N, C-alpha and C positions, 0 to 999 in steps of 0.2 A: 668218748662220744659227748657231744654237747647236749645239754638238757635245757628245758625252759628256765629253770633257776639260774643256770649259767648266763642266760640272756636277760636276766632281771625281769622275767615274765612268768606266767603260769599257764597250765593247760587250759585250753579253750572252754569257756562257759557259753552256752547258747541260751539266749533269753526269749527269743521269739521264733515263730514258724518261718517268718520272712528271712531271718538271719540263717536259720537252718537250710532253707532252700538255696540261698545265695552261696553259702559255703559248699554245699553238696554239689552245686553246679560247677565248682572249680576243682573238685578232687576226682581221682580215678582209682584210688586205693583205699584201704582201711587205715584210719588214723585214730590214735588215742586222743581222747578229750578228757576234761576234768570231771568226769561223772563216775561215781562209785556207790556201792551199796555197803553201808557200814552197820555193824552190829548194834552200836549205841543208839541208832535211830530206828531200831526194830527192823533192820534190813530194808529200809526204804531207800530209793535212789536219790542221791543228793550231789550237788556240785561241791567243789573244793571249798567254797566259801560257806557251806552249810545250808544253802537255799535248796528247796525241793525242785525236782524235775517237773517242768510245766506239762500239764496234760495236753497242751496245744501241739507239742512237738511230736513228730513221727518217731515212735520208739517201739522196738520189739524186744521182748525179753525171752531168753532161752529157758528151757525147763530146768536146767541144772542150777546149782547154787553159785554161779559165777558172781564176782564182785566188782568187775570193771566194765565201763561202757566205752564203746568206740563208735566212730562215725564211718558209715559206708556211703558210697555215692547215692544210695536210695533211702537210707534210714539210719537211725541211731540203734545200735544193737549191743548185746552183751558178749563178753569174751573172757576167757581165763586171763588173769592179769599178767601172766608170764609170756604171752604171745609177743612176737617181735613185729610190731606195727610202726609205721611212721607216727609222728605226733604233730598236733597243731597247738602252737603257743599264742597267747595274746598278751598285749602289754598296754597299760593305760597311756593314752597320748598326753604328753605334758606340754605340748606347744613347741613352736620353733625356738631355738636358742637365741637369746638376745645378747 
């Protein structure tokens, strides 16, 4: 299976509510994104780059102690990290080849 690393990219980080709405309008299934809850941060939700989850985003947390976040067509939600979901990668645009 190909992963984001194989594509020289990383799991999606969502910075704004507008970005969340745009991406959710394009998906029909659950997708992994780069959001997780790590013990070192007091179990706060953080993106892979270490930045915190914005309070502007639509996010629902389950009552269980799950540690991974995924995107549904309606919200960002939590799930057990072993679930088999599709995933969304993102890559920094470096411009056209010269």
